[in-house]
N, C-alpha and C positions, 0 to 999 in steps of 0.2 A: 484393520478396517474390514468388517465382515461381509459387506455387500448388501446389507439390509438396513433400511433407515438412512438417516442423514450421516454423512461422513465429514461434517464441518459446516461452514456457512459461506455464503457468497455475498459480497458487497459490490454494488455497481453504482458509479456516478456517471450518468449518461451525459451530462454537460458539466464539465469542470471549466468554469469561466476563467478568463485571463486575470491573473493576480487577485483571485478570490479564494483564499485558502479554506480547505474543508478538513475538519478533524474527524478521523475514522478510527474506530476501535478495531485494531488488527491483532489483539492479544491472542495468544495460543494457550491451550490448556494441557497439551501433551505433545508427543512427537507426531510428525507428519510433514506436510509441505505447505508452503504459501506460494500460490501462483498469481502473478500480476500481469495483466494485459494493458498496454498503454495505447491510447488512440492516436489522433492525427498530429499532436504536438507533444513536445517533451513535458514531463511532469517532474517536479522536484519534491523531495520529502525532507521533513525536519522534525525534531522533537518539540520545537517551540514555534508558535505562529510567526514570530519575528524572523525566524530563519528562512521562511519561504515567501515573505512579502518582497516585492520588487525593490522598495526603498531601503530595506534593511537586510536583504538576503545574505546569509553567510552560513557556513557549516551545514550544507545540505547535500543530499545525494540526488543525482539526476537519473531518471528513467527515460531512456530514449524513445521517441515516437515510433509506433509500429512494432514494438518489441515485446516479447513475453519473457518474464523472469520467473525462475523457480528457486525458492529458498528452502533449505532444510530447517525444520523446527524440531528441537529436542530439549530435554530438560538440562542437558550439559553444555552443548555447543551449538552455534549456528543459528540463533534466533534473530529475527528482524526486530521484533518487539514483543517481549513476554508479558510485561506488566503495565505498559503505558500505551496510550493511543499515539498516532502519528499525524502530522499535518501534511496535506498534499495540496499542491498548487500547480497551475499551468503558467509558467512565466511569460510565454508569448503565444497568444491565440487561445482558442477554445480546444479542449481535448476531452477525452473520456477515460475512464479507469474502471477496470474489473479486477476484483480481488477474490480469490477462492482460498479460504483457510481450511485445509483438509487435515484436521488434527484429531479425527476420531471422536468428536463430541457425541 
């Protein structure tokens, strides 16, 4: 990352309504970092919409409220999602979500 121009992209969901899943393209094109900030309520992530709906939720990952997560992104190990989008939902209450994909695009 050379310090000039963009070094990735930023996605922000200002209002992530309760039990209203949102599909976000969080794919990476090279090595770097994925930074995620979670708002006032927990957010759950799944590869399929049914995994993050309250009625059918299963096999999801929980991001805790008020927490920042940092994931390494590389071509060999440690990606969150390389070739598919992910579903995000707030299971209880309204939350927000900020994602910075810093992969040197």
